C-alpha positions as CSV (number, residue, x, y, z in Angstrom):
1,X,-4.5,-38.1,-10.4
2,X,-2.6,-38.1,-13.7
3,X,-2.8,-41.1,-16.0
4,X,0.6,-42.7,-16.7
5,X,-0.9,-44.7,-19.6
6,X,-1.7,-41.5,-21.4
7,X,1.8,-40.1,-21.0
8,X,3.9,-43.2,-21.6
9,X,5.7,-42.7,-24.8
10,X,4.1,-39.3,-25.6
11,X,6.4,-36.8,-27.1
12,X,6.1,-33.5,-25.2
13,X,7.6,-30.2,-26.4
14,X,8.1,-28.1,-23.2
15,X,9.3,-24.5,-23.3
16,X,10.8,-23.1,-20.2
17,X,12.1,-26.4,-19.0
18,X,15.2,-24.8,-17.3
19,X,12.9,-22.6,-15.2
20,X,11.7,-23.5,-11.8
21,X,8.2,-24.7,-12.6
22,X,9.3,-26.1,-15.9
23,X,12.0,-28.2,-14.2
24,X,9.4,-29.7,-11.9
25,X,7.2,-30.4,-14.9
26,X,10.2,-32.1,-16.6
27,X,10.7,-34.4,-13.6
28,X,7.0,-35.3,-13.5
29,X,6.7,-35.9,-17.2
30,X,9.7,-38.3,-17.1
31,X,8.3,-40.0,-14.1
32,X,5.1,-40.6,-16.1
33,X,7.1,-42.0,-19.0
34,X,6.9,-39.1,-21.5
35,X,9.7,-38.2,-23.9
36,X,10.5,-34.6,-23.1
37,X,11.9,-32.1,-25.6
38,X,12.9,-29.0,-23.8
39,X,13.4,-25.5,-25.3
40,X,14.5,-22.6,-23.1
41,X,17.2,-20.1,-22.2
42,X,20.1,-21.4,-20.1
43,X,19.4,-21.7,-16.3
44,X,20.2,-18.5,-14.4
45,X,21.4,-20.0,-11.1
46,X,23.9,-22.7,-10.4
47,X,21.7,-24.2,-7.7
48,X,18.5,-24.2,-9.8
49,X,16.3,-27.3,-9.8
50,X,17.3,-27.9,-13.4
51,X,21.0,-28.0,-12.5
52,X,20.9,-29.7,-9.2
53,X,18.4,-32.4,-10.2
54,X,20.4,-33.1,-13.3
55,X,17.3,-32.8,-15.5
56,X,19.4,-32.6,-18.7
57,X,20.4,-36.2,-18.2
58,X,16.8,-37.4,-18.8
59,X,15.5,-35.3,-21.7
60,X,16.4,-33.9,-25.1
61,X,16.8,-30.2,-24.9
62,X,17.9,-27.1,-26.7
63,X,19.1,-23.9,-25.2
64,X,17.5,-21.2,-27.3
65,X,15.1,-18.2,-27.2
66,X,11.4,-18.3,-27.9
67,X,11.8,-14.9,-29.5
68,X,13.8,-16.6,-32.3
69,X,11.0,-18.0,-34.4
70,X,13.1,-19.8,-37.0
71,X,15.0,-21.7,-34.4
72,X,11.9,-22.5,-32.4
73,X,10.0,-23.7,-35.6
74,X,12.9,-26.0,-36.5
75,X,13.2,-27.5,-33.0
76,X,9.4,-28.1,-32.8
77,X,9.3,-29.7,-36.3
78,X,12.3,-31.9,-35.4
79,X,10.5,-33.1,-32.2
80,X,7.2,-33.7,-34.0
81,X,5.5,-33.6,-30.6
82,X,2.1,-35.0,-29.6
83,X,1.8,-32.3,-26.9
84,X,3.1,-28.8,-26.5
85,X,3.3,-27.1,-23.1
86,X,4.4,-23.5,-23.1
87,X,5.9,-22.3,-19.8
88,X,8.8,-20.0,-21.0
89,X,8.2,-16.5,-19.8
90,X,9.5,-13.4,-18.1
91,X,7.6,-14.4,-15.0
92,X,8.1,-11.6,-12.4
93,X,6.3,-8.3,-11.7
94,X,9.1,-6.1,-10.5
95,X,11.6,-6.9,-13.3
96,X,8.9,-6.1,-15.7
97,X,9.1,-2.5,-14.6
98,X,12.8,-2.5,-15.3
99,X,12.6,-4.4,-18.6
100,X,9.1,-3.8,-20.1
101,X,10.2,-4.3,-23.7
102,X,11.8,-7.6,-23.0
103,X,8.8,-8.6,-20.9
104,X,6.3,-7.9,-23.7
105,X,8.6,-9.4,-26.4
106,X,9.0,-12.6,-24.4
107,X,5.5,-13.0,-23.0
108,X,3.5,-11.8,-26.0
109,X,5.5,-12.4,-29.2
110,X,7.1,-15.4,-27.6
111,X,3.6,-16.9,-27.2
112,X,2.8,-15.9,-30.8
113,X,5.9,-17.8,-31.9
114,X,5.1,-20.9,-30.0
115,X,1.5,-21.0,-31.4
116,X,2.7,-20.2,-34.9
117,X,5.3,-23.0,-34.8
118,X,2.8,-25.4,-33.3
119,X,0.1,-24.8,-36.0
120,X,2.4,-26.3,-38.6
121,X,2.5,-29.7,-36.8
122,X,0.5,-32.6,-38.0
123,X,1.4,-34.7,-35.0
124,X,0.0,-32.3,-32.4
125,X,-3.0,-33.4,-30.3
126,X,-3.2,-30.8,-27.6
127,X,-1.4,-27.6,-26.5
128,X,-1.3,-25.8,-23.2
129,X,-0.2,-22.2,-22.8
130,X,0.6,-21.4,-19.2
131,X,-0.1,-17.8,-18.1
132,X,-0.8,-16.5,-14.6
133,X,-3.4,-15.6,-12.0
134,X,-2.4,-12.0,-12.5
135,X,-3.9,-11.9,-16.0
136,X,-7.2,-10.8,-14.6
137,X,-8.2,-7.1,-14.3
138,X,-7.9,-6.7,-10.5
139,X,-10.4,-4.2,-9.0
140,X,-9.3,-4.9,-5.5
141,X,-12.6,-6.3,-4.1
142,X,-11.0,-9.6,-3.0
143,X,-13.5,-11.7,-4.9
144,X,-12.1,-14.8,-6.4
145,X,-11.5,-14.6,-10.2
146,X,-13.4,-16.9,-12.5
147,X,-12.2,-17.9,-16.0
148,X,-14.9,-15.7,-17.5
149,X,-13.8,-12.5,-15.7
150,X,-12.3,-9.6,-17.6
151,X,-8.6,-9.8,-18.4
152,X,-6.2,-6.9,-17.7
153,X,-3.3,-5.9,-15.6
154,X,-1.6,-2.6,-14.8
155,X,2.1,-3.7,-14.5
156,X,3.9,-4.9,-17.7
157,X,4.1,-8.5,-16.5
158,X,0.4,-8.9,-15.7
159,X,-0.6,-7.0,-18.8
160,X,1.7,-9.1,-21.0
161,X,0.2,-12.3,-19.7
162,X,-3.3,-10.9,-20.3
163,X,-2.1,-10.2,-23.9
164,X,-0.8,-13.8,-24.1
165,X,-4.3,-15.0,-23.2
166,X,-5.8,-12.9,-26.0
167,X,-3.2,-14.1,-28.5
168,X,-4.0,-17.7,-27.6
169,X,-7.8,-17.0,-28.0
170,X,-7.2,-15.5,-31.4
171,X,-5.0,-18.4,-32.6
172,X,-7.5,-21.0,-31.2
173,X,-10.4,-19.3,-33.1
174,X,-8.4,-18.5,-36.3
175,X,-6.2,-21.6,-36.8
176,X,-7.2,-24.4,-34.4
177,X,-10.9,-24.2,-35.2
178,X,-11.5,-27.3,-37.3
179,X,-12.3,-30.8,-35.9
180,X,-9.0,-32.2,-37.0
181,X,-7.0,-29.4,-35.3
182,X,-5.2,-29.7,-31.9
183,X,-7.1,-28.4,-28.9
184,X,-5.6,-25.4,-27.2
185,X,-6.1,-24.3,-23.6
186,X,-4.6,-21.8,-21.2
187,X,-3.8,-22.4,-17.5
188,X,-3.7,-19.7,-14.8
189,X,-1.9,-20.2,-11.5
190,X,0.4,-18.1,-9.4
191,X,2.5,-17.6,-6.3
192,X,4.0,-21.1,-6.6
193,X,6.9,-22.1,-4.5
194,X,9.1,-25.2,-4.0
195,X,12.7,-26.4,-4.0
196,X,15.1,-25.0,-6.6
197,X,13.5,-21.5,-7.1
198,X,16.0,-18.6,-7.0
199,X,13.9,-15.9,-8.6
200,X,14.5,-12.5,-7.1
201,X,11.6,-10.5,-5.6
202,X,9.5,-13.6,-4.9
203,X,8.7,-14.3,-1.3
204,X,9.7,-17.9,-0.7
205,X,13.0,-17.9,-2.6
206,X,13.9,-14.6,-1.1
207,X,13.3,-16.1,2.3
208,X,15.4,-19.2,1.6
209,X,18.2,-17.1,0.2
210,X,18.1,-14.8,3.3
211,X,18.0,-17.7,5.8
212,X,20.8,-19.6,4.0
213,X,23.0,-16.4,4.4
214,X,21.9,-15.8,8.0
215,X,20.2,-12.5,7.0
216,X,16.8,-11.1,7.9
217,X,14.2,-11.4,5.2
218,X,13.0,-8.0,4.0
219,X,9.2,-7.9,3.5
220,X,7.4,-5.3,1.4
221,X,3.7,-6.0,2.1
222,X,3.0,-8.4,4.9
223,X,-0.8,-8.0,4.6
224,X,-1.0,-8.8,0.9
225,X,-3.2,-11.9,0.3
226,X,-2.1,-14.4,-2.3
227,X,-3.1,-18.0,-3.3
228,X,0.0,-19.9,-2.2
229,X,0.8,-23.4,-3.6
230,X,3.6,-25.8,-4.1
231,X,4.6,-25.9,-7.8
232,X,3.6,-29.5,-8.2
233,X,0.0,-28.8,-7.5
234,X,-0.7,-26.7,-10.6
235,X,1.6,-28.8,-12.7
236,X,-0.4,-31.9,-11.9
237,X,-3.5,-29.9,-12.8
238,X,-1.9,-28.9,-16.1
239,X,-1.2,-32.5,-17.0
240,X,-4.7,-33.6,-16.1
241,X,-6.1,-30.9,-18.3
242,X,-4.0,-32.0,-21.2
243,X,-5.0,-35.6,-20.8
244,X,-8.7,-34.6,-21.2
245,X,-8.1,-31.8,-23.7
246,X,-6.5,-34.2,-26.2
247,X,-9.9,-35.9,-26.7
248,X,-12.5,-33.3,-25.7
249,X,-12.7,-30.1,-27.6
250,X,-15.1,-28.6,-24.9
251,X,-12.1,-28.2,-22.6
252,X,-10.4,-25.6,-24.9
253,X,-10.2,-22.2,-23.2
254,X,-8.9,-20.8,-19.9
255,X,-8.5,-22.7,-16.6
256,X,-7.7,-21.7,-13.0
257,X,-5.5,-23.9,-10.9
258,X,-5.3,-22.4,-7.4
259,X,-5.1,-23.7,-3.8
260,X,-7.9,-24.2,-1.5
261,X,-9.2,-21.2,0.6
262,X,-7.1,-22.2,3.6
263,X,-4.0,-21.4,1.5
264,X,-5.1,-17.9,0.5
265,X,-3.3,-16.1,3.3
266,X,-1.3,-12.9,3.9
267,X,2.4,-12.7,3.2
268,X,3.1,-12.4,6.9
269,X,1.4,-15.7,7.6
270,X,3.7,-17.5,5.1
271,X,6.8,-15.8,6.5
272,X,6.0,-16.9,10.1
273,X,5.5,-20.5,9.0
274,X,8.8,-20.4,7.1
275,X,10.6,-19.0,10.1
276,X,9.2,-21.7,12.3
277,X,10.2,-24.4,9.9
278,X,13.7,-23.1,9.3
279,X,14.7,-22.2,12.9
280,X,18.3,-21.3,13.3
281,X,17.6,-17.6,14.0
282,X,15.5,-17.0,10.9
283,X,13.8,-13.6,11.1
284,X,12.2,-10.9,9.0
285,X,12.2,-7.1,8.9
286,X,10.0,-4.5,7.1
287,X,11.2,-3.1,3.7
288,X,9.8,0.4,3.6
289,X,10.3,0.9,-0.1
290,X,9.6,2.6,-2.4
291,X,7.9,-0.2,-4.3
292,X,5.9,-0.4,-7.5
293,X,2.2,-1.1,-7.3
294,X,1.0,-4.7,-6.6
295,X,-2.6,-5.8,-5.9
296,X,-3.4,-6.3,-2.2
297,X,-5.8,-9.2,-2.8
298,X,-5.7,-12.0,-5.4
299,X,-7.8,-15.2,-5.3
300,X,-8.9,-17.8,-7.8
301,X,-12.2,-19.6,-8.2
302,X,-11.2,-23.2,-9.4
303,X,-14.7,-24.6,-9.5
304,X,-14.4,-25.4,-13.2
305,X,-11.3,-27.6,-12.7
306,X,-12.8,-29.3,-9.7
307,X,-16.1,-30.1,-11.6
308,X,-14.8,-30.9,-15.1
309,X,-11.4,-32.5,-14.2
310,X,-12.0,-33.7,-10.7
311,X,-8.8,-31.8,-9.8
312,X,-8.1,-30.7,-6.3
313,X,-4.8,-29.5,-4.7
314,X,-2.9,-32.4,-3.1
315,X,-0.9,-30.3,-0.7
316,X,-1.9,-28.1,2.2
317,X,0.1,-24.9,2.6
318,X,2.0,-26.3,5.6
319,X,2.9,-29.4,3.6
320,X,4.2,-27.4,0.7
321,X,6.2,-25.1,2.8
322,X,7.7,-28.1,4.7
323,X,8.8,-29.7,1.5
324,X,10.4,-26.5,0.3
325,X,12.3,-25.9,3.5
326,X,13.5,-29.5,3.4
327,X,14.9,-29.0,-0.1
328,X,16.9,-25.9,0.8
329,X,18.1,-27.6,4.0
330,X,19.3,-30.5,1.9
331,X,21.2,-28.0,-0.3
332,X,22.7,-26.5,2.8
333,X,23.8,-30.0,4.0
334,X,25.3,-30.9,0.6
335,X,22.9,-33.7,-0.2
336,X,22.1,-35.2,-3.6
337,X,19.4,-32.9,-4.8
338,X,18.3,-35.1,-7.6
339,X,17.5,-37.8,-5.2
340,X,15.8,-35.4,-2.8
341,X,13.7,-33.9,-5.6
342,X,12.6,-37.3,-7.0
343,X,11.7,-38.4,-3.4
344,X,9.6,-35.3,-2.9
345,X,7.9,-35.8,-6.2
346,X,7.1,-39.4,-5.3
347,X,5.8,-38.4,-1.9
348,X,3.4,-35.9,-3.5
349,X,2.2,-38.5,-6.0
350,X,1.7,-41.1,-3.2
351,X,0.1,-38.6,-0.7
352,X,2.7,-39.3,2.0
353,X,3.8,-35.8,2.7
354,X,3.8,-35.0,6.5
355,X,1.6,-32.1,7.6
356,X,3.6,-29.1,8.5
357,X,6.9,-30.4,10.0
358,X,10.2,-30.3,8.1
359,X,11.9,-33.7,8.1
């Protein structure tokens, strides 16, 4: 569990706060009493979590690009944060084939810019760079990746995130390598879902969009296995890591935050659960392609986080999917999504999420 006493009054500079996972992180940080300074591009969907939960009402934030080093440096210096959490990214595989230059510029040089701006800060205690489970070189064996495994990636997105890991390693060794320096870590998670996500070519938001429109969900690879998790689970892990990282230099480095083995299931299994939860004629059909290459198996070994941080996922797959369907059903009914989102956050923190039935 996170420690509110650590976060109360802490100044947190959060990049990517308008994105799906960044918006959930903003809600959680404010719930814990942190002062959040957001830096990101404008939200891309009118029903995003950032917009519908009215997150801008609670934080100081700037709409800007991490590729703009001078603006980023000025914003970070003005905030004088205790903590930096870097989530801004081009975060999808298929668009990375369409826009490889933008993907590398954002994910690699954007990370360079965040690290460069942060190393000028005297106030900084700890810094977390969020990458992805796809940063590992995937040989297709199905074995769970450990933090010490080789980095790689064939598609531009995965490769750019492996590069971001290497960039962070270089900055940590070159510039954050004295006892007085801030501690720097990376966090690797993936295939997150939850309310307020509208990213295209991602299974759960694609399903919610299709079901809201009364259309069949088109599935590319129903047998592909992924580590599925509600966004709040890795975000809670990130914050727990930062709490410890601020006072323990041994925790600098890479960390996996994935679900338990029961949540590492094929795409088809997730789709069938979503259809059962949604009802109302929800259905799926095969999308025969053509499609770019994606790994068939991807699993994470999270023993390090369990041992060193005493972190475990709080939500089973069925619980996370039920919360997600509830959120989009609330949107469909025209409910107050700020209230819905805060209630879901509180239920996760208090361990009061029902197991597998939409409410």
